N, C-alpha and C positions, 0 to 999 in steps of 0.2 A: 675490927669491929665485931666480927662473927664470934669472937671468944667471950663477949660480954653478954649479959642477959638481955640487953636492949640497946638500941642506938643512943638513947638518953643516958644510960649508964656509962657507955663508952665516952661520950662527950663530957660528961660530968667528971669521970675519974681520970681520963687521959688528957683532955683539953682544959680541964678545970673551968668549964663553962656550963651554965644551967639554962637550957632553953629547949624544951621538948620538941617544938615545931622545927627548929633549926637542926636538931639532931635527926629528925625524920627526913628533912631535906638532904642532909649530908648522906644518910644511909641510901636514899634513893639514887643520889648522884653517884656514889661509889658503886652501887650495883650496876648502874648503867655503864659506867666507865669499864667495869670488869667485862661486860659483854663486848665493848669496843676493842679492848686490848687483846683479847684472845687468850689461849692457854699455852702458848709457846714459851720459849726462853725470854728472860727479862728484856733483852735487846730487841727481840721481835715485838714484844708487847709495847715497848716504848715507841718503836717505829710505827706501829699501828695507830697509836694515839697521836703521834706527830702528823701522820698522813690524814687522819680525821680532822685535826685542827686546821690543816692547810686547805682541805677540800670542803669543809663545812661552810654553810652560808648562814647569816644571821637569822633568817626566818625559821630555820630548823629548830630553834629553841622551843617553839610553841608545841611541836609534836611530842616533846618529851613529857609534857604535862607533870612536871615535878613542882609541887607546891613550894613557893618561896625561892624558886630558881628561875629568874627572868632573863631577859636579853642581856643586861649588863654582866651578869654572872656567867652566862654562856660565852659571851665574847671574851671575858677575862680568862676563862678556862682555856679557850682557844689560844690566847696569848701565852699562857703558861706552858702550853705544849708547842710553842714556837711559831704560831701563825702571825703573819704581818698584818695586823688589824688593830682596831681600837674598840673601846667599849663606851656606851653612853652612861657613864656615871655622872654624878653631880658636877664634878670639875670640868669634864669634857663638854657636857651640855651647857654649862654656864659660859665657858670660853667661846663655843661656837655661837651661842646666842649674842654674846657681846660683839662678835665679828659681823654678824648679819643684821644686828639691830632689832631683833625680836626673838621671842622664845622659839625653841625648835623641838620637834619630836625626837624621840630616841633614834628613829631611823635617819632623820636629817643629821643628827649628831654623829652618826656613823658615815653617812655618804659624803658630807661636805669635807671633813678632814681627809677622807680617802681621795677625793678629787684633788684637794690642795697638795697632798703629799705626792701624788702622781705627777702633777704639773711641776712641782718644785724638784722632783727627782730625789726625794728623800724617803726614808723608811717610815711607814705609817706607825709602826711600833715606837720608833724614836720620837716622832711628833707627839704621840699619845703621852709618852713619858715626860717630855718637855712641858707640854700643856699641864699635865697632872701636877708635876712638881711645882711649877710656877703658881698654879691656882691654889694648891694646898698650902703654899708658903705665903700666899697673899701678894705676890709680885705680879699678878696677872689680872 
């Protein structure tokens, strides 16, 4: 990204996407991830990011103050780096609401599947994937 005149130019030229606000969000997120990963060898940087993902807690997203990057994005990023968690996207929230019979907050959409996975002895990431795929395909 740093080789381009702006985050918007990078997103437009490399990702073939035109949205200045999202380009700014991506730039801020990349800059933050660089601070987390450190300056060591690639394997050490990867390890630092995986450790962050495992140790981070959902409420920490607010401290980042990255416009356009909310709780669902934060949680999804943690999942991409290997954390056993879920994210409160539309599919997960809809599924959890259908199970409890009322709408749920994003935090409830995280906590309820977490408890269910723990009680069932299954991976929360696997539960997230199953819910998401079923919901996205309309079978849930």
